[in-house]
PQR file of N, CA, C, O and H, with PARSE charges and radii, in Angstrom:
ATOM      1  N   MET A   1      33.667 -25.509  46.691 -0.4000 1.5000
ATOM      2  CA  MET A   1      33.466 -25.641  45.246 -0.0000 2.0000
ATOM      3  C   MET A   1      34.670 -25.074  44.494  0.5500 1.7000
ATOM      4  O   MET A   1      35.187 -25.706  43.573 -0.5500 1.4000
ATOM      5  N   ASN A   2      35.118 -23.866  44.898 -0.4000 1.5000
ATOM      6  CA  ASN A   2      36.266 -23.260  44.222 -0.0000 2.0000
ATOM      7  C   ASN A   2      37.528 -24.094  44.417  0.5500 1.7000
ATOM      8  O   ASN A   2      38.369 -24.177  43.522 -0.5500 1.4000
ATOM      9  H   ASN A   2      34.698 -23.353  45.647  0.4000 1.0000
ATOM     10  N   ILE A   3      37.655 -24.715  45.602 -0.4000 1.5000
ATOM     11  CA  ILE A   3      38.835 -25.546  45.876 -0.0000 2.0000
ATOM     12  C   ILE A   3      38.851 -26.735  44.918  0.5500 1.7000
ATOM     13  O   ILE A   3      39.899 -27.075  44.369 -0.5500 1.4000
ATOM     14  H   ILE A   3      36.971 -24.648  46.328  0.4000 1.0000
ATOM     15  N   MET A   4      37.697 -27.365  44.716 -0.4000 1.5000
ATOM     16  CA  MET A   4      37.619 -28.507  43.798 -0.0000 2.0000
ATOM     17  C   MET A   4      37.989 -28.074  42.379  0.5500 1.7000
ATOM     18  O   MET A   4      38.692 -28.784  41.660 -0.5500 1.4000
ATOM     19  H   MET A   4      36.846 -27.089  45.162  0.4000 1.0000
ATOM     20  N   LYS A   5      37.501 -26.896  41.994 -0.4000 1.5000
ATOM     21  CA  LYS A   5      37.811 -26.364  40.666 -0.0000 2.0000
ATOM     22  C   LYS A   5      39.318 -26.142  40.526  0.5500 1.7000
ATOM     23  O   LYS A   5      39.906 -26.482  39.499 -0.5500 1.4000
ATOM     24  H   LYS A   5      36.930 -26.320  42.578  0.4000 1.0000
ATOM     25  N   ALA A   6      39.932 -25.579  41.545 -0.4000 1.5000
ATOM     26  CA  ALA A   6      41.370 -25.313  41.526 -0.0000 2.0000
ATOM     27  C   ALA A   6      42.150 -26.628  41.444  0.5500 1.7000
ATOM     28  O   ALA A   6      43.142 -26.726  40.722 -0.5500 1.4000
ATOM     29  H   ALA A   6      39.454 -25.303  42.379  0.4000 1.0000
ATOM     30  N   VAL A   7      41.692 -27.634  42.190 -0.4000 1.5000
ATOM     31  CA  VAL A   7      42.367 -28.933  42.168 -0.0000 2.0000
ATOM     32  C   VAL A   7      42.262 -29.546  40.772  0.5500 1.7000
ATOM     33  O   VAL A   7      43.238 -30.084  40.249 -0.5500 1.4000
ATOM     34  H   VAL A   7      40.887 -27.554  42.777  0.4000 1.0000
ATOM     35  N   LYS A   8      41.055 -29.460  40.165 -0.4000 1.5000
ATOM     36  CA  LYS A   8      40.874 -30.004  38.813 -0.0000 2.0000
ATOM     37  C   LYS A   8      41.798 -29.307  37.819  0.5500 1.7000
ATOM     38  O   LYS A   8      42.429 -29.958  36.986 -0.5500 1.4000
ATOM     39  H   LYS A   8      40.263 -29.023  40.590  0.4000 1.0000
ATOM     40  N   VAL A   9      41.874 -27.985  37.913 -0.4000 1.5000
ATOM     41  CA  VAL A   9      42.744 -27.227  37.012 -0.0000 2.0000
ATOM     42  C   VAL A   9      44.198 -27.633  37.213  0.5500 1.7000
ATOM     43  O   VAL A   9      44.932 -27.828  36.244 -0.5500 1.4000
ATOM     44  H   VAL A   9      41.361 -27.456  38.590  0.4000 1.0000
ATOM     45  N   ALA A  10      44.616 -27.760  38.479 -0.4000 1.5000
ATOM     46  CA  ALA A  10      45.997 -28.128  38.781 -0.0000 2.0000
ATOM     47  C   ALA A  10      46.311 -29.510  38.205  0.5500 1.7000
ATOM     48  O   ALA A  10      47.371 -29.710  37.612 -0.5500 1.4000
ATOM     49  H   ALA A  10      44.019 -27.601  39.266  0.4000 1.0000
ATOM     50  N   VAL A  11      45.394 -30.458  38.379 -0.4000 1.5000
ATOM     51  CA  VAL A  11      45.601 -31.815  37.861 -0.0000 2.0000
ATOM     52  C   VAL A  11      45.712 -31.781  36.340  0.5500 1.7000
ATOM     53  O   VAL A  11      46.584 -32.430  35.762 -0.5500 1.4000
ATOM     54  H   VAL A  11      44.533 -30.295  38.861  0.4000 1.0000
ATOM     55  N   LEU A  12      44.828 -31.023  35.694 -0.4000 1.5000
ATOM     56  CA  LEU A  12      44.869 -30.919  34.231 -0.0000 2.0000
ATOM     57  C   LEU A  12      46.205 -30.340  33.768  0.5500 1.7000
ATOM     58  O   LEU A  12      46.797 -30.822  32.803 -0.5500 1.4000
ATOM     59  H   LEU A  12      44.120 -30.496  36.163  0.4000 1.0000
ATOM     60  N   VAL A  13      46.672 -29.303  34.465 -0.4000 1.5000
ATOM     61  CA  VAL A  13      47.946 -28.679  34.094 -0.0000 2.0000
ATOM     62  C   VAL A  13      49.086 -29.675  34.235  0.5500 1.7000
ATOM     63  O   VAL A  13      49.938 -29.778  33.353 -0.5500 1.4000
ATOM     64  H   VAL A  13      46.191 -28.912  35.249  0.4000 1.0000
ATOM     65  N   VAL A  14      49.105 -30.414  35.350 -0.4000 1.5000
ATOM     66  CA  VAL A  14      50.174 -31.395  35.582 -0.0000 2.0000
ATOM     67  C   VAL A  14      50.133 -32.480  34.504  0.5500 1.7000
ATOM     68  O   VAL A  14      51.172 -32.857  33.961 -0.5500 1.4000
ATOM     69  H   VAL A  14      48.413 -30.330  36.067  0.4000 1.0000
ATOM     70  N   VAL A  15      48.927 -32.983  34.192 -0.4000 1.5000
ATOM     71  CA  VAL A  15      48.783 -34.016  33.165 -0.0000 2.0000
ATOM     72  C   VAL A  15      49.261 -33.483  31.818  0.5500 1.7000
ATOM     73  O   VAL A  15      49.954 -34.184  31.081 -0.5500 1.4000
ATOM     74  H   VAL A  15      48.083 -32.677  34.633  0.4000 1.0000
ATOM     75  N   ALA A  16      48.890 -32.245  31.499 -0.4000 1.5000
ATOM     76  CA  ALA A  16      49.302 -31.650  30.220 -0.0000 2.0000
ATOM     77  C   ALA A  16      50.829 -31.535  30.150  0.5500 1.7000
ATOM     78  O   ALA A  16      51.424 -31.840  29.117 -0.5500 1.4000
ATOM     79  H   ALA A  16      48.326 -31.676  32.098  0.4000 1.0000
ATOM     80  N   ILE A  17      51.462 -31.098  31.240 -0.4000 1.5000
ATOM     81  CA  ILE A  17      52.923 -30.958  31.263 -0.0000 2.0000
ATOM     82  C   ILE A  17      53.590 -32.315  31.071  0.5500 1.7000
ATOM     83  O   ILE A  17      54.543 -32.443  30.303 -0.5500 1.4000
ATOM     84  H   ILE A  17      50.978 -30.850  32.079  0.4000 1.0000
ATOM     85  N   ILE A  18      53.074 -33.342  31.784 -0.4000 1.5000
ATOM     86  CA  ILE A  18      53.642 -34.692  31.661 -0.0000 2.0000
ATOM     87  C   ILE A  18      53.483 -35.191  30.232  0.5500 1.7000
ATOM     88  O   ILE A  18      54.414 -35.766  29.669 -0.5500 1.4000
ATOM     89  H   ILE A  18      52.300 -33.238  32.408  0.4000 1.0000
ATOM     90  N   ALA A  19      52.300 -34.974  29.635 -0.4000 1.5000
ATOM     91  CA  ALA A  19      52.048 -35.421  28.268 -0.0000 2.0000
ATOM     92  C   ALA A  19      52.995 -34.737  27.289  0.5500 1.7000
ATOM     93  O   ALA A  19      53.542 -35.385  26.397 -0.5500 1.4000
ATOM     94  H   ALA A  19      51.543 -34.506  30.093  0.4000 1.0000
ATOM     95  N   ILE A  20      53.190 -33.427  27.452 -0.4000 1.5000
ATOM     96  CA  ILE A  20      54.081 -32.682  26.554 -0.0000 2.0000
ATOM     97  C   ILE A  20      55.514 -33.194  26.693  0.5500 1.7000
ATOM     98  O   ILE A  20      56.211 -33.388  25.696 -0.5500 1.4000
ATOM     99  H   ILE A  20      52.745 -32.900  28.176  0.4000 1.0000
ATOM    100  N   LYS A  21      55.952 -33.413  27.947 -0.4000 1.5000
ATOM    101  CA  LYS A  21      57.316 -33.926  28.168 -0.0000 2.0000
ATOM    102  C   LYS A  21      57.460 -35.307  27.543  0.5500 1.7000
ATOM    103  O   LYS A  21      58.479 -35.605  26.919 -0.5500 1.4000
ATOM    104  H   LYS A  21      55.387 -33.256  28.756  0.4000 1.0000
ATOM    105  N   PHE A  22      56.428 -36.164  27.711 -0.4000 1.5000
ATOM    106  CA  PHE A  22      56.483 -37.531  27.174 -0.0000 2.0000
ATOM    107  C   PHE A  22      56.581 -37.497  25.653  0.5500 1.7000
ATOM    108  O   PHE A  22      57.417 -38.181  25.062 -0.5500 1.4000
ATOM    109  H   PHE A  22      55.600 -35.922  28.217  0.4000 1.0000
ATOM    110  N   VAL A  23      55.715 -36.692  25.021 -0.4000 1.5000
ATOM    111  CA  VAL A  23      55.728 -36.583  23.558 -0.0000 2.0000
ATOM    112  C   VAL A  23      57.065 -36.009  23.088  0.5500 1.7000
ATOM    113  O   VAL A  23      57.638 -36.483  22.107 -0.5500 1.4000
ATOM    114  H   VAL A  23      55.036 -36.137  25.501  0.4000 1.0000
ATOM    115  N   GLY A  24      57.552 -34.999  23.785 -0.4000 1.5000
ATOM    116  CA  GLY A  24      58.830 -34.400  23.425 -0.0000 2.0000
ATOM    117  C   GLY A  24      59.966 -35.415  23.513  0.5500 1.7000
ATOM    118  O   GLY A  24      60.821 -35.481  22.629 -0.5500 1.4000
ATOM    119  H   GLY A  24      57.086 -34.614  24.582  0.4000 1.0000
ATOM    120  N   ALA A  25      59.967 -36.212  24.594 -0.4000 1.5000
ATOM    121  CA  ALA A  25      61.004 -37.236  24.755 -0.0000 2.0000
ATOM    122  C   ALA A  25      60.916 -38.260  23.635  0.5500 1.7000
ATOM    123  O   ALA A  25      61.936 -38.691  23.097 -0.5500 1.4000
ATOM    124  H   ALA A  25      59.272 -36.158  25.312  0.4000 1.0000
ATOM    125  N   LEU A  26      59.677 -38.652  23.280 -0.4000 1.5000
ATOM    126  CA  LEU A  26      59.497 -39.625  22.194 -0.0000 2.0000
ATOM    127  C   LEU A  26      60.037 -39.057  20.891  0.5500 1.7000
ATOM    128  O   LEU A  26      60.753 -39.744  20.163 -0.5500 1.4000
ATOM    129  H   LEU A  26      58.848 -38.302  23.717  0.4000 1.0000
ATOM    130  N   LEU A  27      59.693 -37.793  20.590 -0.4000 1.5000
ATOM    131  CA  LEU A  27      60.153 -37.167  19.345 -0.0000 2.0000
ATOM    132  C   LEU A  27      61.681 -37.086  19.320  0.5500 1.7000
ATOM    133  O   LEU A  27      62.308 -37.409  18.311 -0.5500 1.4000
ATOM    134  H   LEU A  27      59.111 -37.235  21.182  0.4000 1.0000
ATOM    135  N   ILE A  28      62.271 -36.653  20.430 -0.4000 1.5000
ATOM    136  CA  ILE A  28      63.735 -36.527  20.493 -0.0000 2.0000
ATOM    137  C   ILE A  28      64.378 -37.905  20.331  0.5500 1.7000
ATOM    138  O   ILE A  28      65.383 -38.045  19.634 -0.5500 1.4000
ATOM    139  H   ILE A  28      61.762 -36.390  21.249  0.4000 1.0000
ATOM    140  N   GLY A  29      63.798 -38.924  20.977 -0.4000 1.5000
ATOM    141  CA  GLY A  29      64.324 -40.273  20.856 -0.0000 2.0000
ATOM    142  C   GLY A  29      64.257 -40.773  19.424  0.5500 1.7000
ATOM    143  O   GLY A  29      65.208 -41.366  18.915 -0.5500 1.4000
ATOM    144  H   GLY A  29      62.982 -38.811  21.544  0.4000 1.0000
ATOM    145  N   ALA A  30      63.112 -40.526  18.771 -0.4000 1.5000
ATOM    146  CA  ALA A  30      62.956 -40.967  17.383 -0.0000 2.0000
ATOM    147  C   ALA A  30      63.954 -40.247  16.484  0.5500 1.7000
ATOM    148  O   ALA A  30      64.576 -40.867  15.622 -0.5500 1.4000
ATOM    149  H   ALA A  30      62.339 -40.045  19.184  0.4000 1.0000
ATOM    150  N   LEU A  31      64.108 -38.938  16.683 -0.4000 1.5000
ATOM    151  CA  LEU A  31      65.049 -38.156  15.864 -0.0000 2.0000
ATOM    152  C   LEU A  31      66.479 -38.643  16.065  0.5500 1.7000
ATOM    153  O   LEU A  31      67.226 -38.785  15.097 -0.5500 1.4000
ATOM    154  H   LEU A  31      63.603 -38.434  17.383  0.4000 1.0000
ATOM    155  N   SER A  32      66.865 -38.898  17.313 -0.4000 1.5000
ATOM    156  CA  SER A  32      68.233 -39.346  17.578 -0.0000 2.0000
ATOM    157  C   SER A  32      68.467 -40.731  16.981  0.5500 1.7000
ATOM    158  O   SER A  32      69.556 -41.024  16.487 -0.5500 1.4000
ATOM    159  H   SER A  32      66.258 -38.782  18.099  0.4000 1.0000
ATOM    160  N   THR A  33      67.428 -41.590  17.028 -0.4000 1.5000
ATOM    161  CA  THR A  33      67.556 -42.930  16.433 -0.0000 2.0000
ATOM    162  C   THR A  33      67.744 -42.820  14.925  0.5500 1.7000
ATOM    163  O   THR A  33      68.620 -43.467  14.352 -0.5500 1.4000
ATOM    164  H   THR A  33      66.543 -41.352  17.429  0.4000 1.0000
ATOM    165  N   VAL A  34      66.913 -41.993  14.287 -0.4000 1.5000
ATOM    166  CA  VAL A  34      67.031 -41.788  12.836 -0.0000 2.0000
ATOM    167  C   VAL A  34      68.408 -41.218  12.506  0.5500 1.7000
ATOM    168  O   VAL A  34      69.053 -41.646  11.548 -0.5500 1.4000
ATOM    169  H   VAL A  34      66.201 -41.467  14.753  0.4000 1.0000
ATOM    170  N   PHE A  35      68.847 -40.256  13.301 -0.4000 1.5000
ATOM    171  CA  PHE A  35      70.159 -39.631  13.071 -0.0000 2.0000
ATOM    172  C   PHE A  35      71.272 -40.671  13.194  0.5500 1.7000
ATOM    173  O   PHE A  35      72.190 -40.706  12.375 -0.5500 1.4000
ATOM    174  H   PHE A  35      68.323 -39.908  14.079  0.4000 1.0000
ATOM    175  N   THR A  36      71.186 -41.522  14.228 -0.4000 1.5000
ATOM    176  CA  THR A  36      72.202 -42.562  14.426 -0.0000 2.0000
ATOM    177  C   THR A  36      72.237 -43.507  13.230  0.5500 1.7000
ATOM    178  O   THR A  36      73.309 -43.840  12.725 -0.5500 1.4000
ATOM    179  H   THR A  36      70.440 -41.493  14.894  0.4000 1.0000
ATOM    180  N   PHE A  37      71.041 -43.944  12.773 -0.4000 1.5000
ATOM    181  CA  PHE A  37      70.982 -44.834  11.609 -0.0000 2.0000
ATOM    182  C   PHE A  37      71.584 -44.144  10.387  0.5500 1.7000
ATOM    183  O   PHE A  37      72.320 -44.764   9.620 -0.5500 1.4000
ATOM    184  H   PHE A  37      70.170 -43.674  13.184  0.4000 1.0000
ATOM    185  N   ALA A  38      71.271 -42.862  10.209 -0.4000 1.5000
ATOM    186  CA  ALA A  38      71.793 -42.120   9.060 -0.0000 2.0000
ATOM    187  C   ALA A  38      73.316 -42.058   9.118  0.5500 1.7000
ATOM    188  O   ALA A  38      73.986 -42.228   8.100 -0.5500 1.4000
ATOM    189  H   ALA A  38      70.673 -42.359  10.833  0.4000 1.0000
ATOM    190  N   VAL A  39      73.863 -41.814  10.312 -0.4000 1.5000
ATOM    191  CA  VAL A  39      75.321 -41.748  10.464 -0.0000 2.0000
ATOM    192  C   VAL A  39      75.954 -43.101  10.165  0.5500 1.7000
ATOM    193  O   VAL A  39      76.976 -43.177   9.483 -0.5500 1.4000
ATOM    194  H   VAL A  39      73.319 -41.676  11.139  0.4000 1.0000
ATOM    195  N   ILE A  40      75.339 -44.182  10.682 -0.4000 1.5000
ATOM    196  CA  ILE A  40      75.879 -45.532  10.449 -0.0000 2.0000
ATOM    197  C   ILE A  40      75.846 -45.857   8.956  0.5500 1.7000
ATOM    198  O   ILE A  40      76.839 -46.325   8.399 -0.5500 1.4000
ATOM    199  H   ILE A  40      74.509 -44.121  11.237  0.4000 1.0000
ATOM    200  N   ILE A  41      74.697 -45.607   8.307 -0.4000 1.5000
ATOM    201  CA  ILE A  41      74.565 -45.902   6.876 -0.0000 2.0000
ATOM    202  C   ILE A  41      75.551 -45.054   6.081  0.5500 1.7000
ATOM    203  O   ILE A  41      76.199 -45.551   5.160 -0.5500 1.4000
ATOM    204  H   ILE A  41      73.891 -45.227   8.761  0.4000 1.0000
ATOM    205  N   GLY A  42      75.664 -43.777   6.433 -0.4000 1.5000
ATOM    206  CA  GLY A  42      76.606 -42.892   5.749 -0.0000 2.0000
ATOM    207  C   GLY A  42      78.041 -43.375   5.912  0.5500 1.7000
ATOM    208  O   GLY A  42      78.820 -43.357   4.959 -0.5500 1.4000
ATOM    209  H   GLY A  42      75.137 -43.373   7.181  0.4000 1.0000
ATOM    210  N   GLY A  43      78.391 -43.810   7.129 -0.4000 1.5000
ATOM    211  CA  GLY A  43      79.736 -44.312   7.375 -0.0000 2.0000
ATOM    212  C   GLY A  43      80.026 -45.567   6.566  0.5500 1.7000
ATOM    213  O   GLY A  43      81.104 -45.703   5.986 -0.5500 1.4000
ATOM    214  H   GLY A  43      77.758 -43.825   7.903  0.4000 1.0000
ATOM    215  N   ILE A  44      79.052 -46.497   6.525 -0.4000 1.5000
ATOM    216  CA  ILE A  44      79.226 -47.726   5.740 -0.0000 2.0000
ATOM    217  C   ILE A  44      79.387 -47.381   4.261  0.5500 1.7000
ATOM    218  O   ILE A  44      80.245 -47.936   3.575 -0.5500 1.4000
ATOM    219  H   ILE A  44      78.177 -46.387   6.996  0.4000 1.0000
ATOM    220  N   TYR A  45      78.551 -46.457   3.775 -0.4000 1.5000
ATOM    221  CA  TYR A  45      78.622 -46.055   2.360 -0.0000 2.0000
ATOM    222  C   TYR A  45      79.984 -45.431   2.042  0.5500 1.7000
ATOM    223  O   TYR A  45      80.574 -45.709   0.998 -0.5500 1.4000
ATOM    224  H   TYR A  45      77.854 -46.007   4.332  0.4000 1.0000
ATOM    225  N   LEU A  46      80.477 -44.585   2.952 -0.4000 1.5000
ATOM    226  CA  LEU A  46      81.791 -43.958   2.750 -0.0000 2.0000
ATOM    227  C   LEU A  46      82.896 -45.009   2.707  0.5500 1.7000
ATOM    228  O   LEU A  46      83.746 -44.993   1.817 -0.5500 1.4000
ATOM    229  H   LEU A  46      79.999 -44.358   3.800  0.4000 1.0000
ATOM    230  N   LEU A  47      82.875 -45.930   3.683 -0.4000 1.5000
ATOM    231  CA  LEU A  47      83.880 -47.002   3.713 -0.0000 2.0000
ATOM    232  C   LEU A  47      83.814 -47.823   2.426  0.5500 1.7000
ATOM    233  O   LEU A  47      84.839 -48.150   1.827 -0.5500 1.4000
ATOM    234  H   LEU A  47      82.184 -45.943   4.406  0.4000 1.0000
ATOM    235  N   TYR A  48      82.579 -48.149   2.012 -0.4000 1.5000
ATOM    236  CA  TYR A  48      82.388 -48.952   0.798 -0.0000 2.0000
ATOM    237  C   TYR A  48      82.974 -48.238  -0.418  0.5500 1.7000
ATOM    238  O   TYR A  48      83.679 -48.849  -1.221 -0.5500 1.4000
ATOM    239  H   TYR A  48      81.747 -47.883   2.499  0.4000 1.0000
ATOM    240  N   SER A  49      82.680 -46.941  -0.553 -0.4000 1.5000
ATOM    241  CA  SER A  49      83.170 -46.192  -1.711 -0.0000 2.0000
ATOM    242  C   SER A  49      84.688 -46.048  -1.663  0.5500 1.7000
ATOM    243  O   SER A  49      85.345 -46.048  -2.704 -0.5500 1.4000
ATOM    244  H   SER A  49      82.108 -46.445   0.099  0.4000 1.0000
ATOM    245  N   ILE A  50      85.255 -45.922  -0.446 -0.4000 1.5000
ATOM    246  CA  ILE A  50      86.717 -45.805  -0.327 -0.0000 2.0000
ATOM    247  C   ILE A  50      87.387 -47.124  -0.706  0.5500 1.7000
ATOM    248  O   ILE A  50      88.368 -47.132  -1.449 -0.5500 1.4000
ATOM    249  H   ILE A  50      84.722 -45.922   0.400  0.4000 1.0000
ATOM    250  N   PHE A  51      86.862 -48.238  -0.198 -0.4000 1.5000
ATOM    251  CA  PHE A  51      87.464 -49.542  -0.516 -0.0000 2.0000
ATOM    252  C   PHE A  51      87.263 -49.917  -1.977  0.5500 1.7000
ATOM    253  O   PHE A  51      88.094 -50.606  -2.569 -0.5500 1.4000
ATOM    254  H   PHE A  51      86.065 -48.232   0.407  0.4000 1.0000
ATOM    255  N   LYS A  52      86.150 -49.459  -2.557 -0.4000 1.5000
ATOM    256  CA  LYS A  52      85.838 -49.789  -3.944 -0.0000 2.0000
ATOM    257  C   LYS A  52      86.821 -49.138  -4.899  0.5500 1.7000
ATOM    258  O   LYS A  52      87.190 -49.727  -5.915 -0.5500 1.4000
ATOM    259  H   LYS A  52      85.475 -48.899  -2.076  0.4000 1.0000
ATOM    260  N   SER A  53      87.251 -47.914  -4.573 -0.4000 1.5000
ATOM    261  CA  SER A  53      88.109 -47.154  -5.485 -0.0000 2.0000
ATOM    262  C   SER A  53      89.577 -47.484  -5.332  0.5500 1.7000
ATOM    263  O   SER A  53      90.414 -46.919  -6.037 -0.5500 1.4000
ATOM    264  H   SER A  53      86.951 -47.435  -3.748  0.4000 1.0000
TER
END
């Protein structure tokens, strides 16, 4: 009985770690994508303002 309990706890811990890593990777990916878009838009805006003047 205790072995089954230990196995269940271990599985839950592993699942929780995988879920946290997955969510963390998603958040980091989303942030980097937003950052990349911001840099591209900022660069285009800078070029536009330089050529305009």
